[in-house]
Each structure stands twice: as structure tokens, then as C-alpha cells.
N, C-alpha and C positions, 0 to 999 in steps of 0.2 A: 782184698775182699771188701766189696762195697756193702755197707750196712745201712739199713733204714731204721732209725730210731723212731719209735711211736709212743706218744703220750697223749692222754686225754686233754690235759691243760698245760699251758706254759708254766703256770705256777709250780707244778710238780717237778719241773726240771729247770727252774730259773737259775740255780747256781751253775748248771752245765752250760746254759745259754750264755751266761756272763763269762764263764771260764774260757769258752772258745770264741768270745766276742762275736756272737751271731746276731743277726737281725731279728727283731720281734715280728716274725711272720708265721703263718700256719704251715708253710713249707719252705725249708731252707736247704740248699745243696752246698756241700763242701767237697773237697777232693776225696776225703776218706769215708765220709758218711753223710747221709741226708737226714733231715729232721722233719717229722710230720706231727702236727698238733691236730687231733681229730675232732675234738669236742667230746663232751661227756655222754656216755651211754653206748649201747650196742649199735643202734641205728646210725648215729653219727660216725662211729668207728668204722663200720662196714662200708659206709658210703665213701669216706675219705680213702680207705685202703683200696676200694674198688677203682679209684681214680689213679692211684700211684703204684700199686703192686705190680702191674705189668712191666715196671721198670727193671733194670738189670741189677737186681739185688741178690746177694748170696746169703743174707741173713736179715731177719727182722728182729729187733730187740725192743720189746715192749716194756716201758718203764712207768711206774706209778706207785701210789700209796694204796693201802688196803686196810680193811678191818679184820681182826683176828678172832675166830671162835675159840682157838686153842690158847689157854692161859700159859702154856709152856713156851709160847713165843713172846719174849719181852717186847714192849713197845720200842720202836725204832729199829727192830731187827730187820735185816734185809734177807729176803727169801727168794728161792728159785721155785716158781710155780710150774711144776712139771706136768700136771694134769688140771683140767678146768672143765666146767660143764655149765650149760644153760639150765639151771635148776628149776626155772619156772616154765619151761617150754613143754607143754603137755596139756592134760585135762584133769579136772577134778572129777572124781567118781565117788560121790558121797564123802566119806571121811578119808578116802585114800586118793593118791595121786598117780596118774598114768603118764609116764614120760613119753616124749615124742618117739622114742624107740619102741615102746610097748604099743603105741598107736600105729606103728608101721609107716611113719611119715618122715623118718630121718634118724639122726642120732644127736644126743645131747652132750656126750662126753668127748673131749679131745685131749690128746697128749702132744707135748712138744716134739718136734722133729728137728733136733739141733745138730749143727755141724761145729758148734762152738765148744772146743775142748780147751778150757782155760782154768787155771788153778783158782782164780778169783771166783769163778762160777761154781766150781766143784766144792768150794768151802762153804757155800750157802746151804742152809737147811732146805730140803726138798719138801714141798707141800702140795696139797690138793686144794683147789679153789672152786668156788661157784661164782657165776656171773649173773647179776640180778638187775632188774629195772628199779626195784625199790629196796634200798638197803634195810637190813633188819634192825628193829628197835623196840620189839615187843616180846615179852617172855614166851608167849605161846608160839609165835611164828619162828622165833629162834630155836625153840625146842623141836619144832617140826622140820626145820632145815637140817638140823643135826641128825635127826632120825632118818631123814630121806637121803642125805648125801654125805654125811660125816665129813663136812669140810673143815679145813683149818683156817682158811681166809676167804673173804669175799671182795669182789670188785664189781664195777659196772661195765667193764670193757673186755676183760681178759679172754674169755672164750670166743668172742667175736674176732679177735686178732688171730687166735689159733685156727678158727674156722677158715678165715680168708687165706691164711698161709697154706693150709692144707689144700684148698681149692686151687691155688696157684703153684703148689708143690715147691714152696720156699721154706727152708728151715727157719724156725722161730724159737725165741727164748723170751720168757716172761719173768721179769725181776721186779719185785715190789718191796716196799718198806712198810712195816706195821705202824699205823698212825693212831689206832684206837682198838679197843676190844668191842666185839659185837655184843651189845647189851642195851638196856633201856637208854635211849638217847640222852647223853650227858656230855656236852661240849667241854665242860671243865676238866674232864678226864683225857681229852684228846692231846696228842703230842704231834701235831701236823708239822710244825716247823722243824723239830729235831728229826722226824721221820724223813722229811724232804732232804735234810742235810745228809743223813746216812745213805739214802738212796743215791744222791748225786756224788757223794764221795766214792761210792762203789763204781758208778758209771764212768766218772772222769778217770778213775784209776784204770778201769778196763780200757777205755779209749786211748789213753796215753801210755798204757802198758807199764805203769809204775807200781 
């Protein structure tokens, strides 16, 4: 089964790149899997996947870090994001928000369509995510996001990957590690390094079947 690994930045999967002695390039092909570094955000992700998804892939595995709304998720926890949505895609209507679905122009929510039946994946907590252009860092907007979507995590790429895979009818899995809580921005509370380690430990274990 040929897999396409997708990450926004090389930094998020640097231990994996080093483990497999891969070149520092935005696209690297190996016998068992290919690696695509898309760049940060939905637009960069969709553009990069649009160039590479027509390839002969049986699974897309999206890897990255994420912020957690839910305090029940400890920092560095690796999660399986089974549903994700474009939470900002729509229109303001006074104090309320109309989703792209309500406007009749498409859909905002996407679910994974996975053919990956693997114990390592099954052990991960399943969560719902939102994909945003601007990560939350203000009490009012955090509250609104929770009221609107009830998310457990947020990222800047996840739903774009699920969207592209649905368009190409390719199974997809999104696995992320919690690097911070969604709160008023405070970098002192972040655990990016440990989150990257836990994410890559999981991914290397899966790819090497250890």
C-alpha cells in the first residue's frame, strides 16, 4: 500500500525525516511512502495536494501538531482527528453565523474515509477538529468557536486535506499531537518539542510496524 504522508512543515516531522534518512525537500519519494510538505494553511495545502494526489496512493496520512480546546487532552497526546470542518467558511448574520451549508454553496464538515485498520491508530483518542485561518487566542472568539462547532482541537490544514481526499476518493487519516491549549496566547505554556516527539514516535512506529 503506497502512502502519501502530508505535513504543513518539515519541522513537525523532522524526527521522521531523520529516522528514514530522507532529503530535505518538499516532496520525497521512497519505495513504501512519499512525503509532501505543503506549507502552512488551507490554501498552500490544497495547492500542493492538487499537484500530487492524482498519484497512485491508497492512503493519505496527514501529520501535524494542534491546539486543544478540551483540557481532557493532555499536552503531547496524539489524537485521531476523525471529523474536521472549515469553521470560518460562511457568512456573518448579525450576531449569528451562517455556515457554507446553510448558504447552500457547499459543505463545511468532513469525515475521514480510512482503510487503515491498525492497532496503533485504534488506540488513539478520536476527536473533532476545526480548521482555521487564524488560530484562536481571545476569550470571546474561543467561546464562540466552542458554541458554534464544539471542537476538541484546531489546526490550519486538516479539513483541507480531508476535502482534497474526498474529491479524489482517496482514504485519509489525520493524526495530530497536542502542542498547546487554545487560550489567550502564551508561548510559555506551549510544548511544541515534546508534542513533535510524541507525534513522530507514533508515525515511525506505524511506518516500521514496531
